[in-house]
VMD Tcl script that builds the backbone (N, CA, C; Angstrom):
set m [mol new atoms 432]
animate dup $m
set s [atomselect $m all]
$s set {name element resname resid chain x y z} {
  {N N MET 1 A 36.381 -41.010 -44.741}
  {CA C MET 1 A 35.361 -40.987 -45.743}
  {C C MET 1 A 34.426 -39.782 -45.529}
  {N N LEU 2 A 34.049 -39.502 -44.280}
  {CA C LEU 2 A 33.191 -38.350 -44.001}
  {C C LEU 2 A 33.911 -37.061 -44.388}
  {N N HIS 3 A 35.164 -36.938 -43.983}
  {CA C HIS 3 A 35.924 -35.721 -44.305}
  {C C HIS 3 A 36.068 -35.563 -45.822}
  {N N HIS 4 A 36.297 -36.667 -46.505}
  {CA C HIS 4 A 36.415 -36.629 -47.963}
  {C C HIS 4 A 35.124 -36.088 -48.584}
  {N N SER 5 A 33.981 -36.595 -48.129}
  {CA C SER 5 A 32.695 -36.124 -48.648}
  {C C SER 5 A 32.459 -34.662 -48.290}
  {N N ALA 6 A 32.885 -34.266 -47.090}
  {CA C ALA 6 A 32.717 -32.869 -46.666}
  {C C ALA 6 A 33.574 -31.931 -47.503}
  {N N THR 7 A 34.729 -32.400 -47.924}
  {CA C THR 7 A 35.612 -31.584 -48.758}
  {C C THR 7 A 35.083 -31.512 -50.191}
  {N N ARG 8 A 34.611 -32.645 -50.685}
  {CA C ARG 8 A 34.144 -32.727 -52.069}
  {C C ARG 8 A 32.776 -32.055 -52.273}
  {N N SER 9 A 31.869 -32.257 -51.320}
  {CA C SER 9 A 30.496 -31.729 -51.450}
  {C C SER 9 A 30.029 -31.185 -50.108}
  {N N PRO 10 A 30.617 -30.087 -49.645}
  {CA C PRO 10 A 30.357 -29.610 -48.288}
  {C C PRO 10 A 28.892 -29.317 -47.973}
  {N N GLN 11 A 28.139 -28.794 -48.929}
  {CA C GLN 11 A 26.750 -28.404 -48.653}
  {C C GLN 11 A 25.729 -29.488 -49.012}
  {N N LYS 12 A 26.197 -30.585 -49.535}
  {CA C LYS 12 A 25.295 -31.680 -49.880}
  {C C LYS 12 A 24.737 -32.304 -48.596}
  {N N PRO 13 A 23.456 -32.661 -48.574}
  {CA C PRO 13 A 22.889 -33.266 -47.363}
  {C C PRO 13 A 23.543 -34.607 -47.028}
  {N N ALA 14 A 23.986 -34.715 -45.800}
  {CA C ALA 14 A 24.551 -35.966 -45.307}
  {C C ALA 14 A 23.509 -36.730 -44.501}
  {N N LEU 15 A 22.677 -35.987 -43.771}
  {CA C LEU 15 A 21.650 -36.584 -42.916}
  {C C LEU 15 A 20.322 -35.893 -43.138}
  {N N ILE 16 A 19.298 -36.693 -43.213}
  {CA C ILE 16 A 17.945 -36.166 -43.230}
  {C C ILE 16 A 17.196 -36.960 -42.175}
  {N N CYS 17 A 16.767 -36.258 -41.141}
  {CA C CYS 17 A 16.080 -36.916 -40.031}
  {C C CYS 17 A 14.892 -36.035 -39.632}
  {N N GLY 18 A 13.712 -36.453 -40.023}
  {CA C GLY 18 A 12.539 -35.606 -39.786}
  {C C GLY 18 A 12.686 -34.312 -40.556}
  {N N ASP 19 A 12.593 -33.199 -39.845}
  {CA C ASP 19 A 12.740 -31.880 -40.463}
  {C C ASP 19 A 14.193 -31.425 -40.535}
  {N N GLN 20 A 15.090 -32.176 -39.932}
  {CA C GLN 20 A 16.504 -31.781 -39.911}
  {C C GLN 20 A 17.216 -32.257 -41.167}
  {N N ILE 21 A 17.921 -31.344 -41.791}
  {CA C ILE 21 A 18.795 -31.674 -42.918}
  {C C ILE 21 A 20.165 -31.122 -42.562}
  {N N VAL 22 A 21.158 -32.006 -42.511}
  {CA C VAL 22 A 22.493 -31.617 -42.060}
  {C C VAL 22 A 23.493 -31.920 -43.172}
  {N N SER 23 A 24.315 -30.939 -43.509}
  {CA C SER 23 A 25.292 -31.088 -44.592}
  {C C SER 23 A 26.493 -31.921 -44.140}
  {N N TYR 24 A 27.226 -32.414 -45.136}
  {CA C TYR 24 A 28.455 -33.147 -44.842}
  {C C TYR 24 A 29.434 -32.288 -44.053}
  {N N GLU 25 A 29.554 -31.023 -44.461}
  {CA C GLU 25 A 30.461 -30.113 -43.766}
  {C C GLU 25 A 30.069 -29.954 -42.299}
  {N N ALA 26 A 28.788 -29.782 -42.024}
  {CA C ALA 26 A 28.322 -29.605 -40.649}
  {C C ALA 26 A 28.559 -30.858 -39.823}
  {N N VAL 27 A 28.301 -32.026 -40.397}
  {CA C VAL 27 A 28.538 -33.279 -39.665}
  {C C VAL 27 A 30.025 -33.460 -39.393}
  {N N ASP 28 A 30.844 -33.180 -40.393}
  {CA C ASP 28 A 32.296 -33.323 -40.215}
  {C C ASP 28 A 32.809 -32.395 -39.118}
  {N N GLN 29 A 32.381 -31.140 -39.150}
  {CA C GLN 29 A 32.844 -30.173 -38.147}
  {C C GLN 29 A 32.321 -30.498 -36.755}
  {N N SER 30 A 31.052 -30.853 -36.649}
  {CA C SER 30 A 30.493 -31.143 -35.328}
  {C C SER 30 A 31.092 -32.415 -34.736}
  {N N THR 31 A 31.387 -33.400 -35.568}
  {CA C THR 31 A 31.985 -34.632 -35.027}
  {C C THR 31 A 33.460 -34.437 -34.678}
  {N N ASP 32 A 34.159 -33.564 -35.399}
  {CA C ASP 32 A 35.529 -33.215 -34.992}
  {C C ASP 32 A 35.515 -32.581 -33.605}
  {N N ALA 33 A 34.590 -31.630 -33.407}
  {CA C ALA 33 A 34.493 -30.937 -32.120}
  {C C ALA 33 A 34.100 -31.906 -31.006}
  {N N LEU 34 A 33.154 -32.794 -31.282}
  {CA C LEU 34 A 32.715 -33.759 -30.268}
  {C C LEU 34 A 33.821 -34.762 -29.945}
  {N N ALA 35 A 34.562 -35.195 -30.950}
  {CA C ALA 35 A 35.683 -36.117 -30.713}
  {C C ALA 35 A 36.730 -35.458 -29.824}
  {N N SER 36 A 37.029 -34.214 -30.099}
  {CA C SER 36 A 37.981 -33.470 -29.279}
  {C C SER 36 A 37.472 -33.338 -27.846}
  {N N TRP 37 A 36.197 -33.038 -27.690}
  {CA C TRP 37 A 35.607 -32.897 -26.356}
  {C C TRP 37 A 35.683 -34.213 -25.585}
  {N N LEU 38 A 35.388 -35.329 -26.253}
  {CA C LEU 38 A 35.446 -36.633 -25.584}
  {C C LEU 38 A 36.849 -36.907 -25.040}
  {N N LEU 39 A 37.866 -36.576 -25.822}
  {CA C LEU 39 A 39.244 -36.781 -25.361}
  {C C LEU 39 A 39.591 -35.809 -24.236}
  {N N GLN 40 A 39.059 -34.591 -24.294}
  {CA C GLN 40 A 39.296 -33.624 -23.216}
  {C C GLN 40 A 38.619 -34.059 -21.917}
  {N N GLU 41 A 37.590 -34.876 -22.028}
  {CA C GLU 41 A 36.910 -35.404 -20.845}
  {C C GLU 41 A 37.730 -36.503 -20.165}
  {N N GLY 42 A 38.871 -36.845 -20.739}
  {CA C GLY 42 A 39.749 -37.828 -20.122}
  {C C GLY 42 A 39.689 -39.211 -20.740}
  {N N LEU 43 A 38.885 -39.384 -21.763}
  {CA C LEU 43 A 38.852 -40.678 -22.440}
  {C C LEU 43 A 40.110 -40.841 -23.277}
  {N N GLU 44 A 40.495 -42.077 -23.472}
  {CA C GLU 44 A 41.667 -42.394 -24.284}
  {C C GLU 44 A 41.258 -43.364 -25.374}
  {N N PRO 45 A 41.974 -43.363 -26.507}
  {CA C PRO 45 A 41.647 -44.322 -27.559}
  {C C PRO 45 A 41.531 -45.734 -26.985}
  {N N GLY 46 A 40.491 -46.424 -27.401}
  {CA C GLY 46 A 40.215 -47.763 -26.905}
  {C C GLY 46 A 39.169 -47.784 -25.798}
  {N N ASP 47 A 38.909 -46.634 -25.159}
  {CA C ASP 47 A 37.846 -46.577 -24.147}
  {C C ASP 47 A 36.499 -46.752 -24.823}
  {N N ARG 48 A 35.533 -47.178 -24.020}
  {CA C ARG 48 A 34.203 -47.437 -24.546}
  {C C ARG 48 A 33.209 -46.366 -24.125}
  {N N VAL 49 A 32.297 -46.040 -25.049}
  {CA C VAL 49 A 31.261 -45.038 -24.811}
  {C C VAL 49 A 29.912 -45.656 -25.161}
  {N N GLY 50 A 29.035 -45.764 -24.171}
  {CA C GLY 50 A 27.697 -46.283 -24.412}
  {C C GLY 50 A 26.839 -45.251 -25.115}
  {N N ILE 51 A 26.000 -45.723 -26.039}
  {CA C ILE 51 A 25.065 -44.845 -26.743}
  {C C ILE 51 A 23.678 -45.457 -26.602}
  {N N HIS 52 A 22.887 -44.859 -25.724}
  {CA C HIS 52 A 21.543 -45.338 -25.380}
  {C C HIS 52 A 20.560 -44.277 -25.857}
  {N N TRP 53 A 20.300 -44.264 -27.136}
  {CA C TRP 53 A 19.571 -43.160 -27.757}
  {C C TRP 53 A 18.822 -43.703 -28.969}
  {N N CYS 54 A 17.643 -43.188 -29.233}
  {CA C CYS 54 A 16.896 -43.559 -30.447}
  {C C CYS 54 A 17.572 -42.944 -31.663}
  {N N ASN 55 A 17.287 -43.477 -32.829}
  {CA C ASN 55 A 17.892 -42.977 -34.065}
  {C C ASN 55 A 17.661 -41.478 -34.211}
  {N N SER 56 A 18.749 -40.760 -34.447}
  {CA C SER 56 A 18.675 -39.300 -34.545}
  {C C SER 56 A 19.997 -38.763 -35.071}
  {N N VAL 57 A 20.026 -37.470 -35.328}
  {CA C VAL 57 A 21.253 -36.793 -35.731}
  {C C VAL 57 A 22.295 -36.920 -34.616}
  {N N GLU 58 A 21.850 -36.827 -33.366}
  {CA C GLU 58 A 22.783 -36.946 -32.232}
  {C C GLU 58 A 23.520 -38.284 -32.246}
  {N N VAL 59 A 22.801 -39.343 -32.566}
  {CA C VAL 59 A 23.424 -40.673 -32.596}
  {C C VAL 59 A 24.498 -40.742 -33.681}
  {N N VAL 60 A 24.203 -40.212 -34.846}
  {CA C VAL 60 A 25.193 -40.203 -35.932}
  {C C VAL 60 A 26.428 -39.415 -35.484}
  {N N ASN 61 A 26.211 -38.256 -34.868}
  {CA C ASN 61 A 27.336 -37.462 -34.369}
  {C C ASN 61 A 28.151 -38.240 -33.346}
  {N N LEU 62 A 27.494 -38.924 -32.437}
  {CA C LEU 62 A 28.215 -39.693 -31.418}
  {C C LEU 62 A 29.052 -40.811 -32.037}
  {N N TYR 63 A 28.476 -41.556 -32.967}
  {CA C TYR 63 A 29.234 -42.650 -33.593}
  {C C TYR 63 A 30.459 -42.120 -34.342}
  {N N PHE 64 A 30.266 -41.118 -35.189}
  {CA C PHE 64 A 31.411 -40.582 -35.931}
  {C C PHE 64 A 32.454 -39.978 -34.992}
  {N N ALA 65 A 32.016 -39.288 -33.942}
  {CA C ALA 65 A 32.969 -38.706 -32.982}
  {C C ALA 65 A 33.773 -39.796 -32.292}
  {N N CYS 66 A 33.116 -40.869 -31.902}
  {CA C CYS 66 A 33.847 -41.980 -31.275}
  {C C CYS 66 A 34.887 -42.546 -32.229}
  {N N PHE 67 A 34.489 -42.767 -33.474}
  {CA C PHE 67 A 35.429 -43.305 -34.460}
  {C C PHE 67 A 36.617 -42.375 -34.648}
  {N N LYS 68 A 36.347 -41.079 -34.757}
  {CA C LYS 68 A 37.419 -40.105 -34.962}
  {C C LYS 68 A 38.371 -40.037 -33.773}
  {N N ALA 69 A 37.854 -40.245 -32.565}
  {CA C ALA 69 A 38.685 -40.169 -31.358}
  {C C ALA 69 A 39.346 -41.504 -31.025}
  {N N GLY 70 A 39.043 -42.532 -31.797}
  {CA C GLY 70 A 39.612 -43.852 -31.516}
  {C C GLY 70 A 38.907 -44.565 -30.369}
  {N N LEU 71 A 37.700 -44.152 -30.072}
  {CA C LEU 71 A 36.915 -44.751 -29.001}
  {C C LEU 71 A 36.008 -45.835 -29.576}
  {N N ILE 72 A 35.542 -46.705 -28.719}
  {CA C ILE 72 A 34.664 -47.785 -29.148}
  {C C ILE 72 A 33.239 -47.431 -28.747}
  {N N ALA 73 A 32.386 -47.253 -29.738}
  {CA C ALA 73 A 30.973 -46.962 -29.491}
  {C C ALA 73 A 30.274 -48.264 -29.113}
  {N N VAL 74 A 29.538 -48.228 -28.011}
  {CA C VAL 74 A 28.807 -49.397 -27.531}
  {C C VAL 74 A 27.310 -49.100 -27.667}
  {N N PRO 75 A 26.656 -49.677 -28.673}
  {CA C PRO 75 A 25.226 -49.426 -28.825}
  {C C PRO 75 A 24.430 -50.119 -27.724}
  {N N VAL 76 A 23.484 -49.391 -27.168}
  {CA C VAL 76 A 22.597 -49.933 -26.135}
  {C C VAL 76 A 21.177 -49.793 -26.673}
  {N N ASN 77 A 20.540 -50.917 -26.925}
  {CA C ASN 77 A 19.199 -50.913 -27.510}
  {C C ASN 77 A 18.229 -50.153 -26.622}
  {N N ASN 78 A 17.441 -49.282 -27.229}
  {CA C ASN 78 A 16.524 -48.450 -26.453}
  {C C ASN 78 A 15.317 -49.218 -25.914}
  {N N ARG 79 A 15.205 -50.489 -26.219}
  {CA C ARG 79 A 14.112 -51.310 -25.689}
  {C C ARG 79 A 14.558 -52.205 -24.544}
  {N N MET 80 A 15.821 -52.094 -24.151}
  {CA C MET 80 A 16.336 -52.931 -23.067}
  {C C MET 80 A 15.813 -52.480 -21.710}
  {N N LYS 81 A 15.754 -53.450 -20.799}
  {CA C LYS 81 A 15.430 -53.177 -19.400}
  {C C LYS 81 A 16.706 -52.784 -18.677}
  {N N ALA 82 A 16.563 -52.235 -17.483}
  {CA C ALA 82 A 17.726 -51.761 -16.724}
  {C C ALA 82 A 18.758 -52.865 -16.514}
  {N N SER 83 A 18.319 -54.081 -16.207}
  {CA C SER 83 A 19.273 -55.178 -15.976}
  {C C SER 83 A 20.052 -55.513 -17.243}
  {N N GLU 84 A 19.417 -55.402 -18.393}
  {CA C GLU 84 A 20.093 -55.676 -19.660}
  {C C GLU 84 A 21.075 -54.554 -20.001}
  {N N ILE 85 A 20.672 -53.327 -19.711}
  {CA C ILE 85 A 21.566 -52.186 -19.923}
  {C C ILE 85 A 22.795 -52.335 -19.036}
  {N N ALA 86 A 22.579 -52.719 -17.782}
  {CA C ALA 86 A 23.695 -52.924 -16.851}
  {C C ALA 86 A 24.644 -53.994 -17.382}
  {N N TYR 87 A 24.098 -55.040 -17.959}
  {CA C TYR 87 A 24.943 -56.100 -18.520}
  {C C TYR 87 A 25.814 -55.555 -19.645}
  {N N VAL 88 A 25.203 -54.824 -20.581}
  {CA C VAL 88 A 25.949 -54.297 -21.736}
  {C C VAL 88 A 27.019 -53.302 -21.281}
  {N N LEU 89 A 26.628 -52.337 -20.457}
  {CA C LEU 89 A 27.580 -51.314 -20.016}
  {C C LEU 89 A 28.650 -51.901 -19.095}
  {N N GLY 90 A 28.250 -52.816 -18.227}
  {CA C GLY 90 A 29.205 -53.426 -17.304}
  {C C GLY 90 A 30.222 -54.305 -18.009}
  {N N HIS 91 A 29.760 -55.167 -18.898}
  {CA C HIS 91 A 30.679 -56.068 -19.592}
  {C C HIS 91 A 31.538 -55.364 -20.627}
  {N N SER 92 A 31.050 -54.265 -21.162}
  {CA C SER 92 A 31.860 -53.516 -22.127}
  {C C SER 92 A 32.858 -52.599 -21.421}
  {N N LYS 93 A 32.628 -52.385 -20.117}
  {CA C LYS 93 A 33.446 -51.462 -19.321}
  {C C LYS 93 A 33.370 -50.038 -19.859}
  {N N ALA 94 A 32.158 -49.644 -20.271}
  {CA C ALA 94 A 31.955 -48.280 -20.775}
  {C C ALA 94 A 32.292 -47.273 -19.684}
  {N N ARG 95 A 33.018 -46.234 -20.050}
  {CA C ARG 95 A 33.372 -45.173 -19.101}
  {C C ARG 95 A 32.368 -44.042 -19.116}
  {N N LEU 96 A 31.764 -43.787 -20.267}
  {CA C LEU 96 A 30.726 -42.769 -20.406}
  {C C LEU 96 A 29.549 -43.403 -21.116}
  {N N CYS 97 A 28.379 -42.822 -20.887}
  {CA C CYS 97 A 27.203 -43.237 -21.639}
  {C C CYS 97 A 26.382 -42.006 -21.963}
  {N N PHE 98 A 25.924 -41.927 -23.199}
  {CA C PHE 98 A 24.990 -40.897 -23.607}
  {C C PHE 98 A 23.629 -41.562 -23.680}
  {N N SER 99 A 22.699 -41.065 -22.866}
  {CA C SER 99 A 21.366 -41.642 -22.810}
  {C C SER 99 A 20.339 -40.560 -23.122}
  {N N GLN 100 A 19.461 -40.846 -24.061}
  {CA C GLN 100 A 18.396 -39.917 -24.404}
  {C C GLN 100 A 17.612 -39.592 -23.133}
  {N N PRO 101 A 17.248 -38.325 -22.917}
  {CA C PRO 101 A 16.576 -37.943 -21.671}
  {C C PRO 101 A 15.415 -38.849 -21.267}
  {N N ALA 102 A 14.595 -39.249 -22.227}
  {CA C ALA 102 A 13.455 -40.113 -21.905}
  {C C ALA 102 A 13.890 -41.507 -21.460}
  {N N LEU 103 A 15.080 -41.928 -21.854}
  {CA C LEU 103 A 15.601 -43.257 -21.501}
  {C C LEU 103 A 16.530 -43.231 -20.291}
  {N N ALA 104 A 16.939 -42.048 -19.889}
  {CA C ALA 104 A 17.941 -41.898 -18.828}
  {C C ALA 104 A 17.578 -42.572 -17.508}
  {N N PRO 105 A 16.320 -42.568 -17.062}
  {CA C PRO 105 A 16.025 -43.253 -15.791}
  {C C PRO 105 A 16.425 -44.727 -15.796}
  {N N LEU 106 A 16.241 -45.417 -16.903}
  {CA C LEU 106 A 16.674 -46.816 -16.991}
  {C C LEU 106 A 18.189 -46.925 -16.914}
  {N N CYS 107 A 18.860 -46.019 -17.585}
  {CA C CYS 107 A 20.323 -46.011 -17.578}
  {C C CYS 107 A 20.849 -45.709 -16.173}
  {N N MET 108 A 20.195 -44.781 -15.501}
  {CA C MET 108 A 20.607 -44.445 -14.132}
  {C C MET 108 A 20.412 -45.641 -13.200}
  {N N GLU 109 A 19.313 -46.360 -13.388}
  {CA C GLU 109 A 19.066 -47.560 -12.584}
  {C C GLU 109 A 20.133 -48.617 -12.861}
  {N N ALA 110 A 20.525 -48.746 -14.102}
  {CA C ALA 110 A 21.529 -49.734 -14.498}
  {C C ALA 110 A 22.923 -49.386 -13.996}
  {N N ALA 111 A 23.183 -48.119 -13.756}
  {CA C ALA 111 A 24.530 -47.649 -13.408}
  {C C ALA 111 A 25.096 -48.307 -12.155}
  {N N ALA 112 A 24.241 -48.697 -11.236}
  {CA C ALA 112 A 24.717 -49.312 -9.994}
  {C C ALA 112 A 25.545 -50.569 -10.266}
  {N N GLY 113 A 25.273 -51.254 -11.353}
  {CA C GLY 113 A 26.014 -52.466 -11.681}
  {C C GLY 113 A 27.153 -52.244 -12.649}
  {N N CYS 114 A 27.597 -51.007 -12.792}
  {CA C CYS 114 A 28.627 -50.674 -13.781}
  {C C CYS 114 A 29.752 -49.893 -13.116}
  {N N PRO 115 A 30.707 -50.574 -12.494}
  {CA C PRO 115 A 31.754 -49.867 -11.750}
  {C C PRO 115 A 32.655 -48.968 -12.590}
  {N N ASP 116 A 32.783 -49.232 -13.877}
  {CA C ASP 116 A 33.658 -48.411 -14.730}
  {C C ASP 116 A 32.963 -47.154 -15.250}
  {N N LEU 117 A 31.648 -47.122 -15.171}
  {CA C LEU 117 A 30.881 -46.004 -15.712}
  {C C LEU 117 A 31.062 -44.772 -14.833}
  {N N GLN 118 A 31.600 -43.708 -15.424}
  {CA C GLN 118 A 31.897 -42.487 -14.676}
  {C C GLN 118 A 30.815 -41.428 -14.808}
  {N N ARG 119 A 30.213 -41.334 -15.995}
  {CA C ARG 119 A 29.221 -40.289 -16.231}
  {C C ARG 119 A 28.172 -40.764 -17.227}
  {N N ILE 120 A 26.974 -40.242 -17.035}
  {CA C ILE 120 A 25.895 -40.435 -17.998}
  {C C ILE 120 A 25.485 -39.045 -18.464}
  {N N TYR 121 A 25.509 -38.833 -19.769}
  {CA C TYR 121 A 25.109 -37.550 -20.334}
  {C C TYR 121 A 23.747 -37.699 -20.991}
  {N N THR 122 A 22.891 -36.725 -20.769}
  {CA C THR 122 A 21.566 -36.736 -21.385}
  {C C THR 122 A 21.461 -35.725 -22.523}
  {N N LYS 123 A 22.562 -35.119 -22.865}
  {CA C LYS 123 A 22.619 -34.229 -24.027}
  {C C LYS 123 A 24.062 -34.161 -24.504}
  {N N LEU 124 A 24.206 -33.804 -25.751}
  {CA C LEU 124 A 25.544 -33.622 -26.302}
  {C C LEU 124 A 26.069 -32.263 -25.872}
  {N N PRO 125 A 27.384 -32.123 -25.792}
  {CA C PRO 125 A 27.937 -30.826 -25.392}
  {C C PRO 125 A 27.599 -29.751 -26.413}
  {N N VAL 126 A 27.498 -28.537 -25.938}
  {CA C VAL 126 A 27.252 -27.420 -26.842}
  {C C VAL 126 A 28.512 -27.142 -27.642}
  {N N ARG 127 A 28.385 -26.400 -28.698}
  {CA C ARG 127 A 29.493 -26.171 -29.627}
  {C C ARG 127 A 30.753 -25.602 -28.996}
  {N N ASN 128 A 30.623 -24.875 -27.886}
  {CA C ASN 128 A 31.819 -24.294 -27.285}
  {C C ASN 128 A 32.485 -25.262 -26.309}
  {N N HIS 129 A 32.161 -26.542 -26.422}
  {CA C HIS 129 A 32.787 -27.620 -25.657}
  {C C HIS 129 A 32.468 -27.589 -24.165}
  {N N ARG 130 A 31.445 -26.916 -23.775}
  {CA C ARG 130 A 31.083 -26.895 -22.364}
  {C C ARG 130 A 29.715 -27.543 -22.201}
  {N N LEU 131 A 29.611 -28.364 -21.169}
  {CA C LEU 131 A 28.313 -28.937 -20.831}
  {C C LEU 131 A 27.813 -28.288 -19.566}
  {N N GLN 132 A 26.552 -28.100 -19.496}
  {CA C GLN 132 A 25.961 -27.590 -18.273}
  {C C GLN 132 A 25.691 -28.807 -17.390}
  {N N ARG 133 A 26.458 -28.938 -16.338}
  {CA C ARG 133 A 26.317 -30.087 -15.458}
  {C C ARG 133 A 25.126 -29.860 -14.536}
  {N N ALA 134 A 24.216 -30.819 -14.509}
  {CA C ALA 134 A 22.991 -30.604 -13.757}
  {C C ALA 134 A 22.838 -31.570 -12.595}
  {N N LEU 135 A 22.777 -32.839 -12.872}
  {CA C LEU 135 A 22.488 -33.824 -11.833}
  {C C LEU 135 A 23.745 -34.558 -11.415}
  {N N HIS 136 A 23.774 -34.991 -10.186}
  {CA C HIS 136 A 24.883 -35.813 -9.709}
  {C C HIS 136 A 24.316 -37.101 -9.137}
  {N N TYR 137 A 25.033 -38.159 -9.272}
  {CA C TYR 137 A 24.592 -39.468 -8.832}
  {C C TYR 137 A 25.548 -39.952 -7.743}
  {N N PRO 138 A 25.052 -40.633 -6.724}
  {CA C PRO 138 A 25.934 -41.138 -5.671}
  {C C PRO 138 A 27.065 -42.007 -6.223}
  {N N ARG 139 A 28.085 -42.165 -5.462}
  {CA C ARG 139 A 29.319 -42.913 -5.742}
  {C C ARG 139 A 30.097 -42.317 -6.902}
  {N N SER 140 A 30.075 -41.017 -6.983}
  {CA C SER 140 A 30.843 -40.209 -7.918}
  {C C SER 140 A 30.451 -40.368 -9.382}
  {N N LEU 141 A 29.397 -41.133 -9.668}
  {CA C LEU 141 A 28.893 -41.189 -11.039}
  {C C LEU 141 A 28.114 -39.917 -11.281}
  {N N ARG 142 A 28.417 -39.242 -12.367}
  {CA C ARG 142 A 27.711 -38.004 -12.660}
  {C C ARG 142 A 26.737 -38.211 -13.804}
  {N N ILE 143 A 25.522 -37.754 -13.601}
  {CA C ILE 143 A 24.507 -37.746 -14.634}
  {C C ILE 143 A 24.448 -36.317 -15.143}
  {N N VAL 144 A 24.658 -36.118 -16.429}
  {CA C VAL 144 A 24.713 -34.764 -16.955}
  {C C VAL 144 A 23.719 -34.608 -18.083}
}
mol reanalyze $m
mol bondsrecalc $m
mol representation Tube
mol addrep $m
């Protein structure tokens, strides 16, 4: 449906979030790239990806990218406590989680109870499919 809208009305606004206005074409292209990146990170269709982020363009991109890659998006409410986040991520067996930078400390605290969680990202990858890896977390969990 997104691709259809991008083909039919590429420059029509798909998202309006604050001062950001993003066209259907831009959303379609960015989510294709993000879906490809997620699969290059080693995820496979059916894997789960936590999304711990307030409403934004990034969240829309993450959801559409997960759908395009055949991944299961796991919403994590931004008002949850660390123990609740651990429950959601642990029981869903999320392999990756995208956490808004301001929320990341709670997600990092929750990670100890999530054996399947491999990485927590605090930003989406840049357009050239490379992320600048910054922080590392004990027990091979990477916070990026």
